[in-house]
FIDRENFI-85318 format. One record per residue (C-alpha): residue in three letters; x, y, z. Coordinates in steps of 0.2 Angstrom, whole numbers, plus 5000, padded with zeros to 4 digits. Example, Ala and Ser with C-alpha at 12.3 -4.5 7.8 and 13.67 -1.06 7.14 Angstrom:
FIDRENFI-85318
ALA506249785039/SER506849955036/
END
This chain:
FIDRENFI-85318
UNK500050005001/UNK500650184997/UNK500850295011/UNK499350415012/UNK499750585009/UNK499350705021/UNK499550575035/UNK500950565048/UNK502550655041/UNK501550775031/UNK501450955034/UNK499950965022/UNK498150965027/UNK496850865018/UNK495650955006/UNK493950995012/UNK492951075026/UNK494251035040/UNK495651105031/UNK494551275027/UNK494051295045/UNK495951255051/UNK496551405041/UNK495151525047/UNK495551465066/UNK497351495063/UNK497151665056/UNK495951705069/UNK497251655081/UNK498551745075/UNK497551915074/UNK497051885093/UNK498951855096/UNK499552015087/UNK498052115096/UNK498852045114/UNK500452095108/UNK499852275103/UNK498852295120/UNK500552225129/UNK501552345119/UNK500352485124/UNK500452445142/UNK502252435143/UNK502352605133/UNK501052685145/UNK502152605160/UNK503752675152/UNK502952845151/UNK502252845168/UNK504052795175/UNK504852935164/UNK503553055171/UNK503952995189/UNK505852995185/UNK505653165178/UNK504653225194/UNK505953145205/UNK507353225195/UNK506553405194/UNK506053395212/UNK507453305221/UNK508953305209/UNK508853455198/UNK510053595202/UNK509753755194/UNK510553915198/UNK510254075187/UNK511054095171/UNK511954265172/UNK512454375157/UNK514454365153/UNK515554465163/UNK516154605152/UNK517254725163/UNK518054695180/UNK518554815192/UNK519454775208/UNK519154925219/UNK520855005228/UNK520854935246/UNK522654945252/UNK523154775245/UNK524354715231/UNK523854605217/UNK525054495225/UNK524254515242/UNK522554485235/UNK522954335225/UNK523754245241/UNK522154285252/UNK521054215238/UNK521954045236/UNK523054005252/UNK522653835259/UNK521953855277/UNK522053655279/UNK520153635274/UNK519453485265/UNK517753575262/UNK517153465247/UNK517653305255/UNK518453235239/UNK520053265232/UNK520653395220/UNK520853285207/UNK519053215209/UNK518453395208/UNK519253415192/UNK518453255184/UNK516753255191/UNK515353305178/UNK513953435182/UNK512353365190/UNK511353375174/UNK510653235163/UNK510853265145/UNK510453125130/UNK512153185122/UNK513153135137/UNK514253285138/UNK513653395153/UNK515253495156/UNK516453485171/UNK515953525188/UNK517453635191/UNK517053745176/UNK517353925181/UNK515753975171/UNK514653855179/UNK515353885198/UNK515054065193/UNK513154015193/UNK513253985212/UNK514154145215/UNK515954085214/UNK517054225205/UNK518154155191/UNK519854175196/UNK521254235184/UNK521954175169/UNK523854115169/UNK524754035154/UNK523054025145/UNK522353915160/UNK520853965171/UNK521453955189/UNK520353895203/UNK518854015207/UNK519154145221/UNK519054055238/UNK519553885232/UNK521253825237/UNK522253665232/UNK523253605248/UNK524253455252/UNK524053265254/UNK522253225258/UNK521853105272/UNK520452975274/UNK519452985289/UNK520752865299/UNK522152975295/UNK522752865282/UNK523252955265/UNK522052955250/UNK522852865237/UNK522652855218/UNK522152665216/UNK523152665200/UNK524752755204/UNK524652735224/UNK525252925225/UNK524353035237/UNK522953145230/UNK522753315236/UNK521553425246/UNK520453565240/UNK519353675251/UNK518653835254/UNK519753995261/UNK519054145269/UNK518854235251/UNK517454105247/UNK516254195259/UNK517254365260/UNK517454425242/UNK516154545237/UNK515254575219/UNK514254705212/UNK513754735195/UNK513254895186/UNK512954925168/UNK514054785163/UNK515454815175/UNK515654705188/UNK516554785205/UNK517454655215/UNK517854705234/UNK519054605244/UNK518254575261/UNK516454605256/UNK515054495258/UNK514954355245/UNK513554315235/UNK513754135235/UNK512453995238/UNK513453865248/UNK512053745251/UNK511453735233/UNK513253705228/UNK513353565241/UNK511853485234/UNK512553495215/UNK514153405222/UNK513153275231/UNK512253245216/UNK513653245204/UNK514453095215/UNK512753015214/UNK512553025196/UNK514352965193/UNK513952815204/UNK512252765195/UNK512252835177/UNK513052715164/UNK514552795156/UNK514852935169/UNK515852825180/UNK516952775165/UNK517252945161/UNK517652985178/UNK518852835180/UNK519752895164/UNK520053065170/UNK520653015188/UNK521552855183/UNK522052865165/UNK521752775149/UNK522852635154/UNK522052585172/UNK521752405174/UNK520052335180/UNK520752315199/UNK521252505200/UNK519352545192/UNK518552435205/UNK519552505219/UNK519152685213/UNK517352625213/UNK517452585230/UNK518152745235/UNK516752825227/UNK515452715236/UNK516252775252/UNK516152955248/UNK514252945244/UNK513952845259/UNK514652995270/UNK513753105259/UNK512153015262/UNK512453025280/UNK512353205281/UNK510953205269/UNK509953105281/UNK510453205296/UNK509853365286/UNK508253275282/UNK507853235300/UNK508053425305/UNK507253495290/UNK505653545298/UNK506653665309/UNK507953725296/UNK507753895287/UNK508453895270/UNK509954005267/UNK510154045248/UNK511254165242/UNK512454285252/UNK511854195268/UNK512454055280/UNK512053995296/UNK513953995300/UNK513853955319/UNK512753805318/UNK513653735303/UNK515353755313/UNK514553665328/UNK513653525317/UNK515453495310/UNK516453485326/UNK515253425338/UNK514153305327/UNK515253245312/UNK516953255319/UNK516353155334/UNK515653005326/UNK514052915327/UNK513652965345/UNK514053145342/UNK512853135326/UNK511453065337/UNK511553195350/UNK512353355343/UNK511653385325/UNK510453535324/UNK509453625311/UNK510153775303/UNK508953895308/UNK509754075310/UNK510654125293/UNK511654275292/UNK512354385279/UNK514154355276/UNK515054495286/UNK516154625278/UNK517954605286/UNK518854765285/UNK519354835301/UNK518754695311/UNK520454635318/UNK520354805329/UNK518554775336/UNK518454725355/UNK517354565349/UNK516654495333/UNK515354405326/UNK513554495324/UNK513154455342/UNK514954495348/UNK515254325354/UNK517054295350/UNK518554395356/UNK520254315350/UNK520654315331/UNK521554155332/UNK520054055339/UNK518854135327/UNK519854095313/UNK520353915317/UNK518653885321/UNK518053945304/UNK519253825297/UNK518653675308/UNK516853725303/UNK517353705283/UNK517953535286/UNK519853555291/UNK520253375299/UNK520453365317/UNK520653205328/UNK519353215342/UNK519053025345/UNK520652915344/UNK521852955358/UNK523252855351/UNK523352975335/UNK523553115347/UNK521953215352/UNK521653385344/UNK522853355330/UNK522253435315/UNK522653495297/UNK522253675301/UNK523653795294/UNK523953885310/UNK525354005303/UNK524354035286/UNK522854095296/UNK524054205307/UNK524654275290/UNK522954325283/UNK522254395300/UNK523954515300/UNK523654565281/UNK521854605286/UNK522354705301/UNK523954795295/UNK524754895309/UNK524054965325/UNK522755105318/UNK522855295324/UNK522255475319/UNK523855505309/UNK523955335298/UNK522155275300/UNK521655105297/UNK523055005287/UNK522854825280/UNK521254795271/UNK520454955269/UNK518554995266/UNK518055025248/UNK517755195242/UNK516255245231/UNK516855235214/UNK515955385207/UNK516755345189/UNK515755195188/UNK514155215200/UNK513955405197/UNK514355575207/UNK513855595225/UNK512655735227/UNK513655855238/UNK512055945245/UNK511255785249/UNK512755715257/UNK512955865268/UNK511055855274/UNK511455675277/UNK512955705288/UNK511755805300/UNK510555665300/UNK511955535304/UNK512655645318/UNK510855655325/UNK510055485323/UNK511655355319/UNK513055405327/UNK512555355345/UNK512555175340/UNK513755165324/UNK515155285332/UNK515655455323/UNK516255435305/UNK517855345303/UNK519155465298/UNK518655605308/UNK519555685323/UNK517955625334/UNK518155445328/UNK519955435334/UNK519755525350/UNK518255435354/UNK518055355372/UNK517755195364/UNK519655165359/UNK520055065374/UNK521655095383/UNK523155005377/UNK523454835385/UNK525054765392/UNK525654735375/UNK525254905368/UNK523754865358/UNK522154965358/UNK520554905351/UNK518854985348/UNK517354945359/UNK515954935349/UNK514054965355/UNK513054805360/UNK511254835358/UNK509954715366/UNK508754615354/UNK507354695364/UNK507854865359/UNK508454835342/UNK507054725337/UNK507854635323/UNK507754435320/UNK508354365337/UNK508654185330/UNK510554205330/UNK510654265347/UNK509454165355/UNK509954005346/UNK511854025352/UNK511354065369/UNK510153895371/UNK511153765361/UNK511953625372/UNK513153495366/UNK513853335371/UNK515653295371/UNK516653135377/UNK517553135394/UNK519253115386/UNK519153285378/UNK519053365394/UNK517753505389/UNK517253595405/UNK515553655398/UNK514053595388/UNK513753775383/UNK513953775364/UNK514853935363/UNK516053895379/UNK516353705372/UNK516853775354/UNK517953895361/UNK518953755371/UNK518953635357/UNK519653765345/UNK520953825359/UNK521553645363/UNK521653625344/UNK522853775340/UNK523853745357/UNK524253565350/UNK524953645334/UNK525953755346/UNK526653625357/UNK527053515342/UNK528353625333/UNK530153605335/UNK530453685346/UNK528753715353/UNK528053895348/UNK528754015363/UNK527454105374/UNK527854265367/UNK527554215350/UNK525854125355/UNK525254285362/UNK525754385346/UNK524754245335/UNK523254245346/UNK523054435343/UNK523554485361/UNK521854435367/UNK521154305379/UNK520054175372/UNK518454265377/UNK516654175372/UNK515054235377/UNK513254225370/UNK512354395374/UNK510554425368/UNK511054565358/UNK511954625342/UNK513454745339/UNK513254905329/UNK514854935319/UNK515655085309/UNK514755105293/UNK516355145283/UNK516155045266/UNK514354985271/UNK513655055254/UNK514654895245/UNK513854765258/UNK512154735254/UNK510954645258/UNK510654725276/UNK510354675293/UNK511254535301/UNK510154405290/UNK510354495274/UNK508354525275/UNK508454695268/UNK508854715249/UNK509354895249/UNK509755045261/UNK508255155256/UNK507155005262/UNK508254995278/UNK507755175282/UNK505855145279/UNK504655095292/UNK504754895293/UNK502954875287/UNK503554965270/UNK505054835267/UNK504954715254/UNK504154555261/UNK504854435247/UNK506154475237/UNK507554375228/UNK509254345232/UNK510454305219/UNK510254475207/UNK511954555206/UNK511454715199/UNK511854865210/UNK510655005213/UNK511455165217/UNK509955255220/UNK509255145232/UNK511055075237/UNK510854895237/UNK510354765226/UNK509154795212/UNK507454715216/UNK506754695199/UNK507554645184/UNK507354825177/UNK507354965190/UNK505955085190/UNK506355275187/UNK507155375200/UNK505655485203/UNK504655325209/UNK505755285225/UNK504555175233/UNK504155065218/UNK506055065214/UNK506755035230/UNK505354945240/UNK504554845227/UNK502854815219/UNK501554795233/UNK500254735221/UNK501354585214/UNK502554525226/UNK503254405213/UNK503654545202/UNK505554535205/UNK505654345201/UNK507354285198/UNK507454105189/UNK508454005199/UNK508754135213/UNK508254125231/UNK506554195236/UNK506754265254/UNK505154255265/UNK505454375279/UNK503854305288/UNK504954155293/UNK505854155310/UNK507654185305/UNK507254285290/UNK506254425299/UNK506554605292/UNK505854695308/UNK506854815319/UNK508154945316/UNK506655055311/UNK506355245309/UNK504555275312/UNK503355385321/UNK501855325333/UNK502055205347/UNK503955185352/UNK503955005353/UNK505454875351/UNK506354905337/UNK505955085333/UNK507655175335/UNK507155345328/UNK505755455320/UNK505055435303/UNK506155485289/UNK505355575273/UNK505955505256/UNK507055655255/UNK507955625271/UNK508255435266/UNK509055495251/UNK510155615260/UNK510755485273/UNK511155375257/UNK512155505249/UNK513155535265/UNK513555355267/UNK514155345250/UNK515655465256/UNK516055325271/
END
């Protein structure tokens, strides 16, 4: 028998109805399958779109850092303040022993900006033009290369938390530190009609919190985003690094992120009590305390001592401060060395507070360089003949900002004499200033210091958060540090003094007693926490906006106005200077001079009229941001009212006079 076709082994179907129905069923099945595939693809697409939306929202809300885009810098003028270019450069970039970024210098150059781009190339974090958006002033150009931005310093070999050197995983050579100097917070910048004025010792308009966020996200993206680590490894290790070196670099990167994440979680825990700082402001005292008493003391310190940053202050101007009897806005620190070494510890100069075997209070603080900076700022003992030497207050540049009206200035001088001199002392440079009883008698070292007026917060009426916060804060310290108090200020003073003395004792030979007295500024380690703020002389005050200790008033005209007329909301980060209002311009375009209230106090009908994209919106209704006090007003003489109401013309007169100082 012949084998039947279509039987076993044949792929053909028999003729007839069965074949027809089978073909139809197969076609229907395929259509159903295609429909299911299409539905599945649609579902996946919807899910991906949703995930993309969620991812974009997460990126926008949590991971996007968007500082303002500023116009290019066309012309730069350094104002004459008594320093040579060499002195200025040294102040800008001298290493104080800080490791502010908590990564090596070589990593800083290799990290990319915290942006996501489909093209991959987002630029380097260290790009001066990018750092400029956070307020860091681009450095000079030498030999065709851009130097570090002002306030950044490259130091010596960088150490790990345990004191071991931080090594390049390929070469095993030590990597170097990068940190902030005094200039990061104390170099001012004002822009007027495409001319940028730079002021040594002036308040910086940097946003350190936003920059810290950008640095953390940059590290996170390097850790997570495909391709970024490869580029980072190539830039740090070179093209010929093997897999082992790359793996060790990744371990280092993961360890850095873990440390960043510890601080991120601590900040999250205290977020409800924290006040955002923004451009030109920092809660310096609480941040220094958090570094020294929380992060430097390990897990127990973090659990017991980390607090909210709740009292931001405007970066203070520092000319002449070496000769004040007490410094800080609340006049809480007496000795220059303790103040400056404490600042270095606060911006992450490593100090050993936990391991007795390595020597408690051993630190990286560069004591000699800090002493040199203080001496450069101070100059010689001031007197009526020579005035202040060292770093001088900047003079109003009439060739750039316009001439001073002599008639208004003369009228303003009378107003100053009647209304301001009692707190802020006679104008600097006048015989009355130098012969004032506020110059204390010479101490046993022949030094005379200027006693500033201390005004109780109940009288001046300005925001009390700084003074009250320092007075109330308590800290825990381990017994082996032998700190005699749990008061924040006193404990910090003792830690810094022990750190400085450790350095003195470790020199070969140990620093002599007379030299220690000199480096300490011939002053004791006085620490206090009065519920008051100091009133300093007003020379150069025109160059120091925003005003009040917390930077809550954008210009001088607003400061001389009743508190109820001052802007309730305004944006920090705008650099344009307004010579009429004497301070930062409130809106992108200034109103005409004949509309002073609109120009200097803002549009009361539209509080968002001065919005600056990427800038910081300062809400003065929040404690820590209050713009009350130091008020000239009529009616009930309540707390914070220090004089009668001034007419608009009188405010202008005082402004013209202050331009002469």
